[in-house]
C-alpha positions in Angstrom: 51.2 -40.3 -4.4 53.2 -38.9 -7.3 53.5 -35.2 -7.3 53.6 -33.4 -10.7 55.4 -30.1 -10.9 53.3 -27.5 -12.6 54.0 -24.1 -14.2 52.2 -21.6 -11.9 52.9 -18.4 -10.0 51.3 -19.8 -6.9 51.5 -23.6 -7.1 54.6 -25.8 -7.2 53.1 -29.3 -7.6 49.9 -31.3 -7.6 49.1 -34.9 -7.0 46.0 -37.2 -7.1 45.1 -40.7 -5.9 42.2 -41.9 -7.9 41.3 -44.8 -5.5 40.9 -42.5 -2.5 40.0 -39.4 -4.5 42.6 -37.5 -2.4 44.4 -34.5 -4.0 47.5 -32.7 -2.7 48.6 -29.2 -3.7 51.9 -27.7 -2.8 51.9 -24.0 -2.9 55.0 -21.8 -3.4 54.8 -20.5 0.2 55.9 -24.1 1.1 52.6 -25.4 2.5 51.0 -28.7 1.2 47.3 -29.2 1.6 45.1 -32.3 1.2 41.7 -32.2 -0.5 39.3 -35.1 -0.1 36.6 -36.6 -2.3 37.8 -34.7 -5.3 36.3 -36.1 -8.5 38.8 -37.2 -11.1 37.5 -34.7 -13.7 38.3 -31.8 -11.3 41.9 -33.0 -10.9 42.2 -33.4 -14.7 40.8 -30.0 -15.3 43.2 -28.5 -12.8 46.1 -30.3 -14.4 45.2 -29.0 -17.8 44.2 -25.4 -16.8 46.4 -22.7 -18.2 45.9 -20.7 -14.9 46.2 -23.1 -12.0 45.4 -20.3 -9.5 42.2 -19.3 -11.3 41.1 -22.9 -11.6 41.9 -23.5 -7.9 39.9 -20.5 -6.8 36.9 -21.3 -9.0 36.7 -25.1 -8.6 38.6 -26.3 -5.6 39.1 -23.7 -2.9 36.7 -24.3 0.1 35.0 -27.2 -1.6 36.9 -30.4 -0.7 38.0 -30.2 2.9 39.1 -33.4 4.6 
């Protein structure tokens, strides 16, 4: 999975595999987490969001555990 570096105070990089609907997020603390069954539009919104942390908290956090 290709990881895309992002401009964020909390997040370093994000990645998405459309076939498996798996998303990875690498946080600045150094941890990388997997998220499962993430719809493509959620990843695309996350990638476009001006505030990655706000989008993560509103649309991803605690919703797509593997």
